[in-house]
C-alpha positions in Angstrom: 0.1 -0.5 -0.1 0.8 4.2 -0.6 0.8 6.0 1.5 0.3 10.2 0.8 1.7 12.7 2.5 0.4 16.2 2.0 2.6 18.7 0.7 3.8 20.6 3.7 3.4 24.2 4.1 7.6 25.1 3.4 7.3 23.2 -0.1 6.5 23.8 -3.3 5.4 22.5 -6.6 7.6 23.2 -9.7 5.4 24.0 -12.3 7.9 22.7 -15.1 9.6 18.8 -13.8 6.3 18.5 -10.8 8.2 18.0 -8.7 8.1 19.0 -4.9 10.9 20.9 -3.2 11.9 22.8 -0.5 10.5 27.1 -1.1 14.3 28.1 -0.2 14.8 25.8 -4.0 11.9 29.0 -6.1 14.1 30.9 -8.6 11.5 31.6 -10.3 8.1 32.9 -10.3 5.1 33.0 -13.8 2.6 34.6 -12.3 0.8 31.4 -10.1 3.4 29.3 -11.5 6.7 28.0 -9.6 9.5 27.0 -11.3 12.8 25.1 -9.1 16.7 26.2 -9.7 17.0 22.9 -11.5 14.7 23.9 -13.8 15.4 27.5 -14.4 19.0 26.7 -13.5 
């Protein structure tokens, strides 16, 4: 059985790679979309 853990308050989902990252890894915001440092690096 797979246990799904809700996204923490200090996490976001990258709009490009769809991975859950820490908010400190936000490299770019475009409107309501956030992109991680790996995708915008």
